[in-house]
C-alpha positions in Angstrom: 105.3 72.2 100.8 106.6 68.6 100.8 103.3 67.0 99.8 102.7 66.0 96.2 100.9 68.4 93.8 97.3 67.2 93.3 96.1 70.0 91.1 98.3 71.9 88.7 96.8 75.0 86.9 98.8 76.6 84.0 97.8 79.7 82.0 94.1 79.4 83.0 92.0 82.0 81.2 88.3 82.6 81.0 86.3 85.5 79.6 82.6 86.3 79.5 82.1 88.6 76.5 84.2 91.7 77.2 84.8 90.7 80.8 88.2 89.0 81.5 87.2 87.0 84.6 90.5 85.0 84.8 93.7 86.0 83.0 96.5 83.5 82.7 96.6 82.0 86.3 99.3 79.5 87.4 98.7 77.7 90.7 99.9 74.4 92.2 97.7 72.9 95.0 99.1 70.2 97.3 97.6 67.0 98.5 96.0 67.3 101.9 96.2 71.1 102.2 93.4 73.6 103.0 93.9 76.4 100.4 91.6 79.4 100.2 90.9 81.5 97.1 90.2 85.0 98.6 89.1 88.2 96.9 86.2 90.6 96.4 83.3 90.0 94.1 84.3 89.8 90.5 88.0 89.0 91.3 87.9 85.6 89.5 88.1 83.3 92.5 84.7 81.6 91.9 85.3 81.2 88.2 88.5 79.3 89.0 86.7 77.0 91.4 84.0 76.4 88.8 86.6 75.5 86.2 88.3 73.1 88.5 84.8 71.5 89.2 84.1 71.3 85.4 81.1 73.7 85.5 83.0 76.2 83.3 85.5 75.4 80.5 88.6 77.5 80.2 89.2 79.5 77.1 92.9 78.7 77.5 95.3 76.9 79.8 95.1 73.6 81.6 93.9 71.9 84.8 95.6 68.7 85.8 94.2 66.5 88.6 96.7 63.9 89.9 98.7 64.3 86.7 95.8 63.9 84.3 94.6 66.9 82.2 90.9 67.3 83.1 90.3 70.7 81.5 87.7 69.5 79.0 86.2 66.7 81.1 82.6 67.0 82.5 82.1 67.3 86.3 81.1 63.7 86.8 84.4 62.5 85.3 86.6 64.5 87.8 87.5 63.1 91.2 86.2 66.2 93.0 82.9 67.2 94.8 81.5 70.7 95.4 79.7 72.1 98.5 77.6 75.2 97.6 76.4 78.1 99.7 72.7 77.1 99.4 73.6 73.4 100.1 71.2 72.2 97.4 69.7 69.4 99.6 66.6 67.5 98.3 63.8 68.7 100.6 61.7 65.5 100.1 64.5 63.1 101.1 65.7 62.5 104.6 69.3 63.2 105.7 70.6 59.6 105.0 69.0 59.5 101.6 70.5 62.9 100.7 73.9 61.8 101.7 73.8 58.5 99.8 72.2 59.9 96.7 75.5 60.3 94.8 76.4 56.7 95.6 73.0 55.5 94.3 73.6 57.3 91.0 76.9 55.6 90.7 75.3 52.2 91.2 76.9 51.4 94.6 75.2 48.5 96.4 72.7 49.3 99.1 74.6 47.8 102.0 77.7 49.8 101.1 75.8 53.0 100.5 74.3 52.7 104.0 77.7 51.9 105.6 79.4 54.9 103.9 76.6 57.3 104.5 76.5 56.4 108.2 80.3 56.9 108.4 79.9 60.3 106.7 77.3 61.3 109.3 79.7 60.3 112.1 82.4 62.4 110.4 80.2 65.6 110.6 78.9 64.7 114.1 75.3 64.1 113.0 74.7 60.6 114.3 71.1 60.0 114.9 69.9 62.6 112.4 69.6 60.2 109.5 65.8 60.1 109.4 65.2 63.8 109.6 64.2 66.0 106.7 66.3 69.1 105.8 63.5 71.4 107.0 63.9 69.9 110.5 67.6 71.0 110.7 69.3 74.2 111.6 71.5 76.1 109.1 74.7 74.6 110.6 73.3 71.1 110.5 72.2 71.4 106.9 75.7 72.7 106.1 77.1 69.5 107.7 74.7 67.3 105.7 76.0 69.0 102.5 79.6 68.3 103.6 78.7 64.6 104.4 77.1 64.2 101.0 80.3 65.4 99.3 82.6 63.4 101.6 80.7 60.1 101.1 82.0 60.0 97.6 85.6 60.1 98.9 86.9 62.6 96.4 90.5 63.6 96.0 89.5 67.3 96.3 86.6 69.0 98.0 85.6 72.3 96.5 83.7 74.8 98.8 82.0 77.7 97.3 81.4 80.2 100.1 79.6 77.5 102.1 79.4 79.6 105.3 77.9 82.7 103.7 74.3 82.0 104.7 75.1 81.4 108.4 74.9 84.0 111.2 78.2 85.3 112.7 78.5 83.1 115.7 77.6 79.9 113.8 80.0 80.9 111.0 82.8 81.2 113.4 82.0 77.9 115.0 81.9 76.2 111.6 85.2 77.7 110.6 86.9 75.7 113.4 84.9 72.6 112.6 85.6 72.7 108.9 89.3 72.9 109.6 89.2 70.1 112.1 87.2 68.0 109.6 89.7 68.6 106.9 92.5 67.5 109.1 90.6 64.4 110.1 89.7 63.2 106.6 93.1 64.4 105.1 91.8 65.4 101.7 92.5 68.7 99.9 90.0 71.5 100.5 89.7 74.4 98.1 87.7 77.1 99.8 86.3 80.2 98.2 85.4 83.3 100.2 85.5 87.1 100.2 85.9 87.1 104.1 89.5 87.7 105.1 88.9 86.4 108.6 87.6 83.0 107.3 90.7 82.8 105.1 93.1 83.7 107.9 91.4 81.3 110.4 91.2 78.2 108.3 93.8 78.2 105.6 97.3 76.5 105.2 97.8 78.9 102.2 95.8 81.8 100.7 95.6 82.9 97.1 94.5 86.6 97.1 92.6 87.3 93.8 92.3 90.8 92.2 91.0 91.5 88.7 91.3 88.0 87.4 94.8 87.4 88.7 96.5 86.0 91.9 97.9 89.1 93.6 99.8 87.1 96.3 100.1 83.4 97.3 101.3 82.5 100.8 100.5 81.4 104.3 98.1 83.5 106.4 101.0 84.9 108.4 102.9 85.8 105.2 99.8 87.4 103.6 99.0 89.5 106.7 102.5 90.5 107.9 104.3 90.8 104.5 101.7 91.9 101.9 103.3 92.5 98.5 100.9 95.1 97.1 98.7 97.9 98.3 95.7 95.8 97.3 96.6 92.9 99.6 97.6 95.2 102.5 94.2 96.9 102.4 92.1 93.9 101.6 93.5 91.7 104.3 93.3 93.6 107.5 93.7 97.3 108.2 96.8 99.2 107.6 98.1 102.8 108.0 99.9 104.3 105.0 102.4 106.9 106.3 104.7 109.1 104.4 107.8 109.9 106.5 110.3 112.2 104.8 111.0 110.4 101.5 109.9 107.0 102.8 106.4 105.6 102.4 105.7 102.9 105.1 102.8 100.8 106.2 102.0 99.7 109.7 99.2 97.7 111.2 97.1 99.4 113.9 97.7 96.7 116.5 101.5 97.5 116.4 101.0 101.1 117.3 101.2 102.2 121.0 99.1 105.3 121.9 99.9 107.2 125.1 99.4 110.6 126.8 103.2 111.0 127.2 106.2 110.8 124.9 107.5 107.2 124.4 111.1 106.6 123.3 111.0 104.3 120.2 112.3 104.0 116.7 109.2 105.7 115.3 107.2 108.4 117.0 104.3 110.6 115.9 102.3 113.2 117.7 98.6 114.1 117.2 95.1 114.7 118.5 92.8 111.9 119.4 89.7 112.4 117.2 87.6 109.3 117.9 87.4 106.1 119.8 85.5 103.3 118.1 84.6 100.2 120.1 84.4 97.1 117.8 84.1 94.2 120.3 87.4 92.4 120.6 89.4 95.6 119.8 89.0 99.4 120.2 90.2 101.7 117.4 91.7 105.0 118.2 91.7 107.6 115.4 94.5 110.1 115.7 95.0 113.2 113.5 98.7 113.7 112.9 101.0 115.7 110.6 101.1 112.4 108.5 97.3 112.3 108.2 94.8 110.1 110.1 96.4 107.1 111.9 94.5 104.2 113.5 95.9 102.6 116.6 94.6 99.7 118.6 97.1 99.5 121.5 96.5 102.1 124.3 99.0 102.5 127.1 96.6 104.2 129.5 93.2 105.9 129.6 92.8 108.4 126.8 90.4 111.4 126.5 88.9 112.6 123.1 90.5 115.8 121.9 93.7 115.3 123.9 97.2 115.4 122.5 98.6 111.9 122.3 101.9 110.3 121.2 102.2 107.2 118.9 105.1 104.9 118.7 105.9 101.6 117.0 108.7 99.2 116.3 110.3 100.0 112.9 110.7 96.2 112.4 106.8 95.9 112.2 106.7 98.2 109.2 106.3 96.8 105.7 106.8 98.3 102.3 104.4 97.7 99.3 104.5 98.7 95.7 
């Protein structure tokens, strides 16, 4: 990327007793980007976020923010703000008071506090909600208030620790779009932690895939999905078929496989029996038992009947190899 590096992490390490949560991570994060730390529970992504925030201190390594080493500084001396999954709003305060609370602690004058809090409400599209209490808001609205409370401090970096995890599916999908639009509008760096691959693919400029305390792969969503560098990444991000053909072991995504009742001329062809059809909303999965094992395909050419013989084909250029 051409933007300046805003956070530089080198050799970052953190253990909890015998558990090595983070082991020697190097990562540069650029000004104005939306980067996601993606991985399963216990992979180290949240520990890295907490060390950037200052809630955890590294055992080794360094974190630089805008060229300054902040590894040992407390959270209030770092130009970052964090949005948590539970939002942590004060129930006895109204929305406006919640948003301006951090400014009050910093001693910002009342008039400026009001102006900046009102601006933050506008940024998250909650004009007119300033006098309401958190209990009078929906889950999505409370999430926006938490965002506004963080943005009002005008941090260089906003840290988001699985902030959509408590929302239902439809609202979560809506907030994914809104979060990305908000990040583009305010132009600051967002570091987003999630275990949800769809969230990561939807919102991110880049994704760092974590596994066992290390970054397994770093790249754009398209690179991570289409060119995974390890078996872990290929299986964690999307579905994949592992197929042994002669002496070659290849991987192919289900959506690139065409399934038909008749033979199709192509660079790769397999024959099998249709064992199951699974409807999953936007797609339908076809499970085919072949000489290469069970293969999942998402791309039917015509109507298919369970138990019938079918043919699979795919473009060899869509295959990828992983170690």
